C-alpha positions in Angstrom: 2.3 7.9 12.4 -1.2 7.3 13.7 -3.1 10.4 15.0 -4.5 8.5 17.9 -1.3 7.0 19.2 -0.8 7.2 23.0 2.4 8.2 24.7 2.9 4.6 25.8 2.2 3.4 22.3 4.8 5.7 20.9 7.4 4.6 23.5 6.7 1.0 22.6 7.2 1.6 18.9 10.4 3.4 19.6 11.6 0.5 21.6 10.8 -1.8 18.7 12.7 0.4 16.2 15.7 0.6 18.5 15.6 -3.3 19.0 15.5 -3.9 15.2 18.5 -1.5 14.6 20.4 -3.0 17.4 19.7 -6.6 16.0 20.6 -5.7 12.4 17.1 -6.7 11.4 16.8 -3.6 8.9 18.1 -3.2 5.5 19.2 0.2 4.4 15.9 1.1 2.9 14.0 0.1 5.9 16.3 1.8 8.2 15.5 5.1 6.6 11.9 4.7 7.1 12.2 3.4 10.5 14.4 6.4 11.5 11.9 8.9 10.0 9.2 7.3 12.1 11.3 7.4 15.2 12.1 11.1 14.7 8.2 11.8 14.5 7.7 9.4 17.6 10.4 11.4 19.5 8.8 14.7 18.7 5.4 13.6 19.8 6.7 12.2 23.1 8.7 15.4 23.8 5.6 17.6 22.9 3.3 15.4 25.2 5.7 15.6 28.1 6.1 19.4 27.8 2.3 19.8 27.6 1.7 17.5 30.6 4.4 19.3 32.6 2.7 22.8 31.8 -0.7 21.3 32.9 0.8 20.0 36.1 2.3 23.3 37.0 -1.0 25.1 36.3 -2.8 22.6 38.6 -0.1 23.1 41.4 -0.3 26.8 41.1 -4.0 26.9 41.4 -3.9 24.7 44.5 -1.4 27.3 46.1 -3.9 30.1 45.8 
């Protein structure tokens, strides 16, 4: 996975992988590689959402003081 990928880019790539799987476009070897990449992309997206949520909470808390 690219180090400079954005959240939106990761979601688009996940959508592409899901589409390939749903349309039976992958042989078994390709499917394993795509699923490994999907796992990394999901972790990236989850981490990004968690970090963003924490940053928003800090901003909102500082505004309340």
